N, C-alpha and C positions, 0 to 999 in steps of 0.2 A: 515503092514507098519515096516518098522525096523525103531529103534531108531538111532538118530544121533550119530555120532562118537564122545565120550569124547574129550576134549581138555587136553592138558597136564597140569599136575600143575605147577605153575609159575617159581618154581626154580629147575626145573628138568635140571640137566646137570651143577648146580652149587655146586663146593666143598668147604665145610667149615672144617676147622680145629678148633676145639672145646677145647681149652687149660684154660676150666674153671672148676670151682669145686661148690658145694653147690647148690645156688638157681638162683640167679640172670642170671649167664651165661647160666646154662643148661636149663633155662625156656626159654630164648631168641633162643637157638639152637633147643628146642623142635620146637617153632613155625616154623623155617625154615625147620627142618628136615619133618615136618607134609607137609609143602608146595613144598615137593618134592627134597629138597637139599640132598646130601650126605654129611653126617656130620661124622668127625672122631673125636673121643674124644683123646686127647692126656693126658694120665694119668701118674702119677708117679709109678715106679714100686713098686710091692707089697701092696702098700696102695691105690693107685687109688684115685679117686675123694672122698674128704672126707665125702660127703653125704653116701658113701657105707658103713660107720660105725657109721651111725647115725641111730636110732631107732625111731618109734617101727619097730620091724624085722619080718618076717614070717619066721616060721622055719618048718621042715619036719621031717619025723619020723626018719631019721637018724642024726638029731643033724645040717644039713647043715641050715644057715640062711641068708637072705638077707633083705636088707633096703627098706621098702616100699616108704620111702622118695626118694630113688634112682631110683627105678622101675617107678614112676608117671612121671618123667620128663626126662626121659632117652630111651624111645622107639626110634624106626627108626634111631639109630646112631651105630656106629662101635667104637671099643676100641683098641687103640694102647699104647703100655707103652713105655716110652722113659726117662732116667735121662739125661736132658738136659744139665748138667754139663760135663758129658762124651762125648769127642771129637767125636767118630763115632757117638752116639746118635745125637749130635748137627749137624753132616753133613747130616745124614738121615733128621733130622726135616726139616733143609733148602731145601733139595730137595723136600718134602712134600710142603714146602711153594712155590717153583718154580713152582708147577702144581696146584696150590689152587687159589681159588678166594677171600677167606676171612679168616683171622685167628681172633679169638675171645677170649680175655683174661680177667680174672677178678681176678689174683692174687694180686693186689694191685699197687699202684703207683711207677712206674719204675722196676718192679720186671723183666719183660724180657730184659729190657734195661741193666740191670746189668748182664744180662747172655751174652750180646752181641748181642742180639736180639730185638732190639728197630725198631721202624719203619723205622727208617733212613738207617740201615743196611739191614733190611729185602726188602725195594722196591728197593733197589740196586739188589736185587736178583729177584724181581717180581714187575715191575713198575706197574702193573695193580692191586696189591694185596690191599684189602680194609681190614684195621687193625682197629679191632673196639674194644676198652677197656671200661670196666665197672669199676669204680673206686667210692670210697665214694663220692668224691667232685670234678671229672674231674680233670683230668692231661695231659696237653698238652704244648708244650714250650710256644704257643703263649698266654695260659690261665692258670696262675697260681694264685692261692687265697690262703688266708692265712690258710684255711682248707685243702688244695689240698694232703698234706701229711699225715693227720689223718686216721686211719682204720675206718672202718664202718661197721654196719650190720643193719638188719630190725629195731631192736628198737632203735638205736641210731639215722637212718635217720628219722623214726616217730617223734622222738622228736624235732629233729632239724629243720624238714620241716614244723612243725606248726601244724601236725595231731593230735597230742596227746592233745594239749593245745584246740583242737577245740571238742575232743571227751569225753564224761563221764558225769558223775553226776556234776551239776555246784557247788555244795558244797563239793565235792571230789577231788582226786588228777587227774592231766591229766593221760589218759588212751590210751593205744594203740589198734588199731584193731585188731581184734584176728586172722588173719591170717598173712604170712609175706609178705604183700604188699610192705613194702620198699624192697623187692628183685624182686617179681614179674612184678610190674609196671617198674622199671628201666628194667628188660628183655625185657618186651613189648615194650617200646622205642626203646631200642637198635636195635630190631629185625627190626622197621619201620626204624632207621637209616642206616642199612646195606643195606636194599632193595633201599633207595634212593641214596646211594652211588654207589650200582650196576647199577643205570638207568644213574647217571652222567656218570660212566664208560663207560656205552654202548655208550653215545653219544661224550665221548672225547677220550676213549680209556686209561684213567689215574686213578689210584686208590688213594686212600686217608686215612687218620686216622681218624675214627668215634670215636670222645672223648665224652664218656658218663658219667655223674655224677649222682650216684644215688640220692643225694640231689636234683639237679636241676629238675630231672625227677618227684620226690614227691611234688617240690614245685608248679610245673606246675598244678598239681591236686587240688591247693588250690584256682583256680582260680575265683570261685564266691566269696570267703572271699577276695581275694585280691582286688577285683574289688570294693567290699563293703568299705574296708577300704580308698580308694582312695578317696571316697564321703566325709565321714566324721572325717576320721582320727582316728576312733575308734576300737579297738581290737575287732572283733565279740566274741571270746571268748566263754565259756559254760555258759550259763544263761537259766532260766526256760522259759523267753520271747522267746528265739532264738528256742528252742526244740518246745515249742506249735505252734510257727508260720510254722516250716517244717512239722509239723503234729502230731499225737497223738499217743502212744502205750498203749493198754490197754488190761485187761484181758478177755478171753473167758474161757467158761467151762474147756478148755483142752490146754490151752496154751495162747500165746499172738498174737494180730493181729494189724497191723499198718494201720492209717488211713491219707491220704493226701487230698488235695484239699477241705481244710476247711474253707476257705474264704466267700464262698457264703452264704448269708442267707437262700436262698431257700432251699439248702441242709440241713442246721441246722433245718429248719421246718421239712423236711420230716424225719430227724432221730428222733426227739423228738415226733413226731405222731407215729413213727414205735415201740419207745420204750415205748409209753403209759406214756409219761410224758408232756402232753398238758399243765400243770400249768408252765412250764418254759418258754413258747412262750412270756410271759408278760415281761421276763427280757431280755434286749438287750444284755446284756452280753453271754447269751446263743445263741444267733444269730450271734456271732462273731464281736460284736461291744462294745468296752470298755473294756473287758476282759484282764487282764495281765496274764503273764506266770502263776503265782502264782495262780490266781483265776482258771485258767485251771486244774492245777493238784491239786488242793483241793475241788473243786467242780463240774467242767465239767466231767472230767474222771470218779469220784465216779459215778456221774448220769449216764453216759453211760454204765458201769460196771453194775449198777443195773439190766440193762437188758441183756447185752453181756454174764455175767456169767452163764447164764442158758442155753445158746446154745454152740456146739461144735464150733470151729473156723474156720471151712472152710464153716459151715453155716451162722456165721457172717459177714464174708467176702462177700459171694453172695448177701446177703441181703442188704447190705450197697453198694455193686457195683450196684445194681440195681438202686439204688436212687442217684446216680451219683459220688460218692465218689472213690478215688483211694484206693483200699485197698490192703493189702497183709498179709499173714502168717507168723509170725517168726519162721521160720523154722528150724529145725535141720540139721546136716549133714546127719542123717540117714534119714530124709525125703527126702532131696535132693538125696540122694542113690537110693531111691525107687520112684522118681518123675516120674509119668506117661507123663508129658510133655516133660521132657528132655529125657527120651526114645524114645518118638514120634519124637523129634528133633535130633535123633540118636548122643547123646551128649556123651556117654560113649564108650570105647573101652577095650576090652580083650587080653591080650598078655599073654604069659608065663611067670612065676616068677623066671625063671633059675635054679629053685631046685624041678622040677617036678609038679609044681602047676599051678594056674592060678591067673591074677592079672588084676583086675578092676581100669581103671584110667579116668578123664576127657579129652575128644579131645579139641583140637584147636577151637575155635567157630566160624572162618571165613568158611561163605559157598560161595564157587566158583561153583555155581549150574550147570555148564557146562563144568566142569573139571572131571578128571578121580577121583576115590576116595583115599582118604588118605592113604598110605602106613600103614601096619599094622606088624612092625618086632619087636621082642622080644627086649628088652634092652640087651646091652653086659656084658656077662661075662669080667672080668678085662682081658687085654690083649688078647680079643679073637680073633682079627684081626691082631695081629701081624704079622704073616707068610705072610699073602696075600698083607698085604700092604707095609710092609718094603723091601720086595723081588722084588718088583715092583717099586712104587712111591719113597719108601725109597733109593732104589739102593743098598741096603745089601744083602750080598752073605748068604747062607745058613750057611757056615762055622763062617761069622761074628755075624750072629745071636745067633749061638749056643755059643760062645766065650761071648758075651753080657748077656746071659741068665746065664752062669756061673758066671759072675761078680755081677749079680743082678742088671745090668744095664737097663734091659728090662723085 
């Protein structure tokens, strides 16, 4: 029996102009590209996306190098270089807008408006255009706040949005999360905003401005703490009690493990029997009753580690999972890179690195099980698609392109 024909990816036929750089915008357009959209990166001549010049770099034997940061979030895209201050380039860009569904921009508050390419100007060219902007604090005519003109980056947004005050040692300074979630989370929300705006356009035939603030995207993910604050007006903050109630982290023979689901007395009894510490069953604090955070860190964790340090982390996790705890190993990035589960779930993709080698990166985790497979197209070299796109969608002649190349405008 033949297999059923695969459905097309949901964004097939959607064209996106990706005038973004670094992480937030490119991460957004990566999601859309993996879902079938045609994504055309609009880059500055000579330098391109600023991430192209940020390490760590992959180098080949001839001395060529390419940014791993760029490769990881720019597969399945095309690259066109345009100096939008140049009149001919600006005209070509406007022609691209006329035949596109989405323009994505993260160059900062009002950057495209100052070039005469704001939403009001572009919507007169293409009434159906979805124009999505990612700024630090949101920036649209109807919604201006006191921070709207501020620049922003991952760390400043993690701090402003409350994440750092919730993270780290209660006796130390606020800490950032160890990856640039201040960029990637806004990128994810922007991708959702674009898809929702496309659906509204499908219903009405009208495009709109999608105004995304990194600050607001990150504040949204403090929802549990915000809900708690509404009850008693107390800042959740960093505290030993809070850390203990969320779960415990303790040492195994070869690393750390994380244990949640610690509220039930029955599980504690099973744990102390497993650890050979029947003597602790007489103290209710070791059974989840009455012990504060300091007691957990000074007494409960050392008692667990008297047993757990004798065994490898995965053995500890398996034993405690069997008696009902929700367990995890504190894995390193190298652990993730070799993870059998992620491999079984087809979470890795390999492309060429554009200088003769291969590059492995993480797939978009959306699983549309009846759709055709994700595309796997190499990240583009800077301006790789200039001729193909600018002589068709951009409306430039070969002679005009040669002249712009000589000027350094493309």
